[in-house]
C-alpha positions as YAML, in Angstrom:
chain: A
units: angstrom
residues:
- id: 1
  name: MET
  ca: [20.97, -22.60, -32.74]
- id: 2
  name: LYS
  ca: [21.02, -19.41, -34.83]
- id: 3
  name: LYS
  ca: [17.69, -18.30, -33.33]
- id: 4
  name: LEU
  ca: [18.61, -19.29, -29.80]
- id: 5
  name: THR
  ca: [21.71, -17.07, -29.57]
- id: 6
  name: PRO
  ca: [19.92, -13.73, -30.22]
- id: 7
  name: ALA
  ca: [17.06, -14.74, -27.92]
- id: 8
  name: LEU
  ca: [19.51, -15.65, -25.16]
- id: 9
  name: ALA
  ca: [21.40, -12.38, -25.65]
- id: 10
  name: LEU
  ca: [18.15, -10.43, -25.41]
- id: 11
  name: ALA
  ca: [17.12, -12.30, -22.27]
- id: 12
  name: CYS
  ca: [20.49, -11.58, -20.65]
- id: 13
  name: ALA
  ca: [20.25, -7.91, -21.60]
- id: 14
  name: LEU
  ca: [16.79, -7.57, -20.06]
- id: 15
  name: ALA
  ca: [17.48, -9.55, -16.89]
- id: 16
  name: PRO
  ca: [19.26, -6.75, -14.95]
- id: 17
  name: SER
  ca: [16.49, -4.25, -15.68]
- id: 18
  name: LEU
  ca: [13.82, -6.70, -14.56]
- id: 19
  name: SER
  ca: [15.51, -7.36, -11.25]
- id: 20
  name: GLU
  ca: [15.75, -3.63, -10.53]
- id: 21
  name: ALA
  ca: [11.98, -3.25, -10.81]
- id: 22
  name: GLN
  ca: [11.56, -4.35, -7.19]
- id: 23
  name: VAL
  ca: [10.87, -1.45, -4.84]
- id: 24
  name: ARG
  ca: [10.64, -1.52, -1.06]
- id: 25
  name: ILE
  ca: [8.29, 0.85, 0.67]
- id: 26
  name: ASP
  ca: [8.21, 1.27, 4.43]
- id: 27
  name: MET
  ca: [4.46, 1.54, 5.02]
- id: 28
  name: THR
  ca: [5.00, 2.88, 8.54]
- id: 29
  name: LYS
  ca: [6.57, 6.05, 7.15]
- id: 30
  name: ILE
  ca: [3.80, 7.08, 4.74]
- id: 31
  name: THR
  ca: [2.30, 10.35, 5.91]
- id: 32
  name: CYS
  ca: [-1.24, 11.63, 5.60]
- id: 33
  name: GLY
  ca: [0.01, 14.31, 3.21]
- id: 34
  name: GLU
  ca: [1.34, 11.60, 0.92]
- id: 35
  name: ILE
  ca: [-1.96, 9.73, 1.08]
- id: 36
  name: LEU
  ca: [-3.94, 12.86, 0.25]
- id: 37
  name: ALA
  ca: [-1.66, 13.49, -2.76]
- id: 38
  name: MET
  ca: [-2.18, 9.96, -4.17]
- id: 39
  name: SER
  ca: [-4.35, 9.23, -7.16]
- id: 40
  name: PRO
  ca: [-7.74, 7.68, -6.34]
- id: 41
  name: ASP
  ca: [-6.50, 4.26, -7.55]
- id: 42
  name: ASP
  ca: [-3.39, 4.43, -5.36]
- id: 43
  name: LYS
  ca: [-5.46, 5.54, -2.35]
- id: 44
  name: SER
  ca: [-7.76, 2.58, -2.91]
- id: 45
  name: ASP
  ca: [-4.83, 0.15, -3.12]
- id: 46
  name: PHE
  ca: [-3.22, 1.61, 0.01]
- id: 47
  name: ALA
  ca: [-6.51, 1.43, 1.92]
- id: 48
  name: ALA
  ca: [-7.03, -2.20, 0.92]
- id: 49
  name: LEU
  ca: [-3.49, -3.13, 1.95]
- id: 50
  name: MET
  ca: [-3.73, -1.42, 5.32]
- id: 51
  name: SER
  ca: [-7.21, -2.85, 5.95]
- id: 52
  name: GLY
  ca: [-5.94, -6.33, 5.21]
- id: 53
  name: TRP
  ca: [-2.96, -5.90, 7.51]
- id: 54
  name: PHE
  ca: [-5.07, -4.66, 10.42]
- id: 55
  name: SER
  ca: [-7.73, -7.33, 9.80]
- id: 56
  name: GLN
  ca: [-5.09, -10.04, 9.95]
- id: 57
  name: LYS
  ca: [-3.60, -8.52, 13.09]
- id: 58
  name: SER
  ca: [-6.98, -8.54, 14.82]
- id: 59
  name: GLY
  ca: [-7.84, -12.06, 13.61]
- id: 60
  name: ARG
  ca: [-10.78, -11.05, 11.39]
- id: 61
  name: THR
  ca: [-11.35, -13.40, 8.47]
- id: 62
  name: TYR
  ca: [-14.18, -11.51, 6.81]
- id: 63
  name: ILE
  ca: [-14.65, -8.25, 4.91]
- id: 64
  name: ASP
  ca: [-17.38, -5.81, 5.85]
- id: 65
  name: VAL
  ca: [-17.47, -3.55, 2.76]
- id: 66
  name: GLY
  ca: [-19.65, -0.93, 4.44]
- id: 67
  name: LEU
  ca: [-17.35, -0.72, 7.45]
- id: 68
  name: PHE
  ca: [-14.31, -0.63, 5.15]
- id: 69
  name: GLN
  ca: [-15.70, 2.35, 3.23]
- id: 70
  name: LYS
  ca: [-16.62, 4.12, 6.49]
- id: 71
  name: ASN
  ca: [-13.13, 3.54, 7.88]
- id: 72
  name: VAL
  ca: [-11.43, 4.80, 4.71]
- id: 73
  name: ALA
  ca: [-13.55, 7.97, 4.78]
- id: 74
  name: SER
  ca: [-12.69, 8.44, 8.47]
- id: 75
  name: VAL
  ca: [-8.96, 8.06, 7.85]
- id: 76
  name: ILE
  ca: [-9.03, 10.49, 4.90]
- id: 77
  name: ASP
  ca: [-10.95, 12.99, 7.04]
- id: 78
  name: TRP
  ca: [-8.45, 12.60, 9.91]
- id: 79
  name: CYS
  ca: [-5.55, 12.97, 7.50]
- id: 80
  name: GLY
  ca: [-6.92, 16.32, 6.35]
- id: 81
  name: SER
  ca: [-5.93, 17.87, 9.67]
- id: 82
  name: ASN
  ca: [-2.87, 15.69, 10.39]
- id: 83
  name: LYS
  ca: [-0.86, 15.90, 7.15]
- id: 84
  name: SER
  ca: [2.55, 15.32, 8.73]
- id: 85
  name: GLU
  ca: [1.35, 12.39, 10.85]
- id: 86
  name: SER
  ca: [2.19, 8.80, 9.90]
- id: 87
  name: VAL
  ca: [-0.97, 7.05, 8.70]
- id: 88
  name: PHE
  ca: [0.23, 3.79, 10.21]
- id: 89
  name: ALA
  ca: [0.77, 5.34, 13.64]
- id: 90
  name: GLY
  ca: [-2.66, 6.93, 13.57]
- id: 91
  name: LEU
  ca: [-4.29, 3.67, 12.56]
- id: 92
  name: GLN
  ca: [-2.47, 1.80, 15.32]
- id: 93
  name: ARG
  ca: [-3.59, 4.32, 17.95]
- id: 94
  name: ALA
  ca: [-7.18, 4.11, 16.70]
- id: 95
  name: SER
  ca: [-7.19, 0.31, 16.72]
- id: 96
  name: GLU
  ca: [-5.72, 0.15, 20.24]
- id: 97
  name: LYS
  ca: [-8.59, 2.26, 21.60]
- id: 98
  name: LYS
  ca: [-11.21, -0.30, 20.50]
...
Protein backbone atom coordinates (compact mmCIF):
# COMPACT_ATOMS: atom_id res chain seq x y z
CA MET A 1 0.00 0.00 0.00
CA LYS A 2 2.92 2.34 0.71
CA LYS A 3 4.14 2.01 -2.89
CA LEU A 4 0.69 2.31 -4.39
CA THR A 5 -0.10 5.73 -2.88
CA PRO A 6 2.85 7.62 -4.47
CA ALA A 7 2.27 5.86 -7.80
CA LEU A 8 -1.41 6.79 -7.72
CA ALA A 9 -0.56 10.40 -6.81
CA LEU A 10 1.89 10.58 -9.71
CA ALA A 11 -0.65 9.12 -12.12
CA CYS A 12 -3.27 11.66 -11.01
CA ALA A 13 -0.78 14.50 -11.38
CA LEU A 14 0.13 13.47 -14.93
CA ALA A 15 -3.41 12.73 -16.12
CA PRO A 16 -4.45 16.36 -16.83
CA SER A 17 -1.30 17.06 -18.85
CA LEU A 18 -1.80 13.92 -20.92
CA SER A 19 -5.36 14.81 -21.81
CA GLU A 20 -4.28 18.27 -22.98
CA ALA A 21 -1.90 16.76 -25.52
CA GLN A 22 -4.75 16.34 -28.01
CA VAL A 23 -4.72 18.99 -30.74
CA ARG A 24 -7.32 19.57 -33.44
CA ILE A 25 -6.21 20.84 -36.80
CA ASP A 26 -8.65 21.93 -39.48
CA MET A 27 -6.94 20.49 -42.58
CA THR A 28 -9.11 22.61 -44.87
CA LYS A 29 -7.50 25.80 -43.56
CA ILE A 30 -3.85 24.89 -44.12
CA THR A 31 -2.37 27.21 -46.72
CA CYS A 32 0.32 26.58 -49.28
CA GLY A 33 2.59 28.99 -47.41
CA GLU A 34 2.26 26.83 -44.30
CA ILE A 35 3.05 23.70 -46.30
CA LEU A 36 6.12 25.28 -47.85
CA ALA A 37 7.34 26.29 -44.37
CA MET A 38 7.00 22.73 -42.97
CA SER A 39 9.94 20.48 -42.31
CA PRO A 40 10.44 17.71 -44.89
CA ASP A 41 9.08 15.12 -42.42
CA ASP A 42 5.94 17.18 -41.75
CA LYS A 43 5.42 17.76 -45.49
CA SER A 44 5.68 14.02 -46.05
CA ASP A 45 3.15 13.28 -43.29
CA PHE A 46 0.74 15.92 -44.61
CA ALA A 47 1.05 14.59 -48.17
CA ALA A 48 0.37 11.03 -47.03
CA LEU A 49 -2.68 12.11 -45.02
CA MET A 50 -4.16 14.14 -47.86
CA SER A 51 -3.41 11.41 -50.40
CA GLY A 52 -5.16 8.86 -48.21
CA TRP A 53 -8.18 11.11 -47.76
CA PHE A 54 -8.56 11.76 -51.49
CA SER A 55 -7.93 8.09 -52.33
CA GLN A 56 -10.69 7.04 -49.95
CA LYS A 57 -13.01 9.68 -51.38
CA SER A 58 -12.45 8.41 -54.91
CA GLY A 59 -12.75 4.74 -53.89
CA ARG A 60 -9.15 3.78 -54.69
CA THR A 61 -7.85 0.91 -52.58
CA TYR A 62 -4.29 0.85 -53.88
CA ILE A 63 -1.19 3.04 -53.68
CA ASP A 64 0.72 4.04 -56.80
CA VAL A 65 3.99 5.30 -55.29
CA GLY A 66 5.17 6.87 -58.55
CA LEU A 67 1.90 8.74 -59.01
CA PHE A 68 1.95 9.79 -55.35
CA GLN A 69 5.44 11.30 -55.71
CA LYS A 70 4.43 13.04 -58.96
CA ASN A 71 1.31 14.48 -57.32
CA VAL A 72 3.24 15.72 -54.27
CA ALA A 73 5.77 17.45 -56.54
CA SER A 74 2.91 19.00 -58.52
CA VAL A 75 1.19 20.32 -55.40
CA ILE A 76 4.45 21.77 -54.02
CA ASP A 77 5.09 23.44 -57.38
CA TRP A 78 1.54 24.86 -57.47
CA CYS A 79 1.88 26.07 -53.90
CA GLY A 80 4.97 28.07 -54.84
CA SER A 81 2.80 30.53 -56.75
CA ASN A 82 -0.35 30.26 -54.58
CA LYS A 83 0.98 30.74 -51.04
CA SER A 84 -2.23 32.17 -49.57
CA GLU A 85 -4.44 29.51 -51.18
CA SER A 86 -5.86 26.64 -49.12
CA VAL A 87 -4.13 23.40 -50.13
CA PHE A 88 -7.34 21.47 -49.56
CA ALA A 89 -9.35 23.75 -51.85
CA GLY A 90 -6.74 23.48 -54.58
CA LEU A 91 -6.66 19.70 -54.30
CA GLN A 92 -10.45 19.52 -54.44
CA ARG A 93 -10.57 21.68 -57.58
CA ALA A 94 -7.86 19.55 -59.22
CA SER A 95 -9.62 16.29 -58.37
CA GLU A 96 -12.98 17.55 -59.67
CA LYS A 97 -11.44 18.28 -63.08
CA LYS A 98 -10.45 14.63 -63.59
